[in-house]
N, C-alpha and C positions, 0 to 999 in steps of 0.2 A: 606631711607637716611637721611631725617631730623631727626628721632628718633636717629638713630646712632649718629648725630652731636650733639644732644642734651644730650644724655648719655656721649659722651666723654667730651664735654665741662664740664658739670657737675661733672664728675670723676676728671678732672684736677682740677677744683677748689677746690674739696674736699681734693685733695692731696696737694695743696697750702697752704690752710688755716690750715690744721692738722698737716702736717708735714714742709712745707717751714716756715711758720711763726715763730714756736718754734726753728726752726735750725737758722734763720737769727737774732733772738733775744737773742740768747745764746752765750757765748763766753768761750772758754776754756784756762785755762794757766796751761799747764802741765795735771796732773790728776784732777785739781781743776776745777770745773764747776762753772762759773759766769753766772748768768741769772737774768733777770730784769722782774719778774713775772707780775707786775702790767702792763707793757708795752705789754707783750706777751698776758695776758688776753685782754687788751683792743683791740689789732690789731686782735685778734680771734673774739672776740665778733663783731667788725665791719666787718670782712669779712664774717661773718655767716649771718649778717643781709644784707649786700649787696647783697650776692647771693640769698637769699631768695626773696629780693624785685626785684631782676633782673629777677628771674624766674616767678614771678608774673607778672612784666610787659610783659615780652615774653608771656605768656600765654594769657594776655587781648589784647595785641595790635598787636604783629607780627605774631603769630601762627594762621593758619586758621583750619587745620584738627582737628577733635576731639580726636583723639589717641595722637597726639602731645601735645594738650594743656592739656590733662589729665597727660601726663608724667610731663609738666612743673609743674602743680600744685603739682605732688607727689614730684617732688625735692624741690619746694618751702616748703612743708611741713615737709620734711626730714631736710632742713637747718633750719627751723624755731624751731623745737624739739631740733635740736643740739644747736642752740641759748639759747633756755630754759634753757638746761641742763647746758650749760656754765655758763650762767648767775647766776643760783643757785649755782652751784659750786663756781663760783667767790665771791659771797656774803655770804657764809657760810650756805645756806639753805640746802645745800647737801653735806654731806660727806662720805667717803669710808672707815670709821674706821671698820665698820662691816666687810669688805673685808680684812683689814688688821689682823683683830681678827681670822676670819676663816683660813686665809693662816698660820697664827702662830700657830694655834690649829693643823692644818695638818702637819706642820714641826714638831711639838712635837710627834706627832703620828707614823710618817713615819720616 
């Protein structure tokens, strides 16, 4: 029961951080999308960091079972890796130009 609660809570956090934050920080004016990218990135980074810290705190202080503690540590690692990827993307250490070029190459071929 506790494991299902942990999974549901973290799934909800993941949806809020990855879908909810970009949705509330962007505005549409007709077909033109107005967005404030630095605010979105900052809120996403903070959300991922808080989720990782919260999972770590729950694993250390609140959960007694071995399996539940391991599940919290896994979620903390998932949020931590996503935080690292988002940070690298926001600071231009990571880009997806290779993906764009591959998709354009496929588009020309087919």
